[in-house]
C-alpha positions in Angstrom: 65.1 134.2 83.7 63.2 132.0 82.3 62.6 129.8 79.9 60.0 130.7 77.0 57.8 128.0 75.5 57.5 128.0 71.9 54.2 126.5 70.3 54.9 123.8 67.4 52.0 123.3 65.8 51.8 121.9 62.6 50.6 125.2 61.8 53.3 127.2 62.7 55.9 124.8 61.3 54.1 125.0 57.8 54.1 128.8 57.8 57.7 128.6 58.9 58.7 126.1 56.0 56.8 128.7 53.6 58.8 132.0 54.8 62.1 129.8 54.4 60.7 128.1 50.4 60.1 131.8 49.6 63.6 132.7 50.7 65.7 129.5 49.4 63.9 128.0 46.8 64.8 123.9 48.1 63.7 121.3 46.2 63.7 119.4 49.2 63.2 119.9 52.7 63.8 117.5 55.7 62.0 117.6 58.6 62.6 116.1 62.0 62.6 116.9 65.8 60.4 115.8 68.6 57.6 118.4 67.3 56.9 116.3 64.1 55.6 113.1 63.5 55.2 111.2 60.2 51.4 111.5 59.5 52.1 115.4 59.8 53.8 115.6 56.5 50.7 115.2 54.8 49.2 118.5 56.3 52.3 120.5 56.1 51.9 120.1 52.6 48.6 120.9 52.2 48.6 124.2 54.1 52.0 125.0 52.4 50.2 125.0 49.0 47.7 127.3 50.0 51.1 129.7 49.9 53.3 128.0 47.4 52.7 127.0 44.0 53.0 123.7 42.4 55.8 124.0 40.6 58.1 125.6 43.2 56.5 123.2 46.2 60.0 121.6 47.6 59.6 117.3 48.3 59.1 117.2 51.7 60.0 114.4 54.0 60.1 113.4 57.7 63.4 111.8 59.0 63.8 110.9 62.8 67.5 110.4 63.0 69.7 113.2 60.5 73.2 112.8 62.3 74.7 110.9 59.3 73.0 112.7 56.8 74.1 116.2 58.7 77.4 114.4 58.5 78.0 113.5 55.3 76.7 116.7 53.9 79.1 118.8 56.1 81.9 116.2 54.7 81.2 116.7 51.1 80.5 120.4 51.3 84.3 120.3 53.4 85.4 118.4 50.4 84.0 120.2 47.8 85.6 123.5 48.9 89.2 121.5 49.4 89.1 120.9 45.8 88.4 124.2 44.7 91.0 125.5 46.1 93.3 123.1 45.4 92.3 123.9 41.4 
């Protein structure tokens, strides 16, 4: 079985972000990975603003390394669930 190649263009990333933002309504989105560069953020925001009104536009941020923040988020969610179970 052969692997399919996925085209990670700035336009595709922006449109994907628009779809997710319209469903989840996040206040902030962190983009990371080998296909995204810090200089792409401004282009992505410009494309997104064609589809998402400014007042609903999430803050878009680039982060090269996300592991620490991801683990902290999992920890805080676990702690919240644990405390809710105690109460």
